[in-house]
C-alpha positions in Angstrom: -3.4 -2.9 3.3 -0.1 -2.6 2.3 3.0 -3.5 5.3 5.8 -0.8 5.4 8.6 -0.4 7.7 8.9 2.9 10.2 12.9 3.5 10.5 13.9 2.0 13.7 12.5 -1.4 11.9 9.0 -1.2 13.5 6.4 -2.8 10.4 3.0 -1.0 10.4 0.3 -1.4 7.6 -0.6 1.6 5.6 -4.4 1.9 4.0 -3.0 2.6 0.7 -5.5 4.6 -0.4 -5.6 7.5 2.2 -2.0 7.7 0.6 -1.8 11.3 -0.9 2.3 10.9 -1.7 5.2 10.1 -1.5 8.6 12.7 -1.2 11.8 12.2 -1.0 13.2 13.3 1.1 16.2 11.1 0.6 14.3 8.7 3.1 11.2 8.5 1.4 8.0 9.8 3.2 4.9 9.3 3.0 2.1 11.6 3.3 -1.8 11.0 4.4 -4.7 12.9 2.9 -4.9 13.4 7.0 -1.6 15.4 6.6 -0.4 12.5 8.5 3.2 11.7 7.9 6.1 8.2 8.1 9.0 8.2 7.2 10.0 4.7 5.9 12.6 2.7 5.1 11.5 1.1 1.1 11.8 3.1 -1.5 8.8 4.6 -3.6 9.3 1.9 -6.3 9.0 -0.9 -4.2 5.6 1.1 -2.7 4.0 1.2 -5.7 4.7 -2.1 -6.1 3.5 -3.1 -2.8 0.2 -1.2 -4.2 0.0 -2.7 -7.8 0.6 -6.3 -5.8 -2.9 -5.9 -3.2 -4.4 -4.4 -5.8 -4.2 -7.3 -8.0 -4.8 -9.5 -5.2 -8.1 -7.8 -4.2 -9.1 -7.3 -8.5 -8.6 -11.2 -8.4 -10.7 -12.3 -5.3 -13.0 -10.2 -7.1 -13.1 -11.8 -10.5 -13.4 -15.5 -8.1 -16.3 -14.3 -6.0 -18.1 -13.6 -9.3 -17.0 -16.3 -10.9 -18.5 -18.7 -8.4 -21.7 -16.7 -7.5 -22.3 -17.5 -11.5 -22.0 -21.2 -11.6 -24.0 -21.4 -8.9 
């Protein structure tokens, strides 16, 4: 999950796997797969970066677990 900021400055977590699209209207609108949406302060580039960083962390953890499991 990634942390985003609503327009009122409240932070919240989003399951990035449930994001259907990102619209620029000029705010950034995150449209979820269930058609609900959030207006956020982050730019589309920032959101994509956060998703990439999260995915890299998950892959790194999985790699560490596999290496540890093989050494046992």
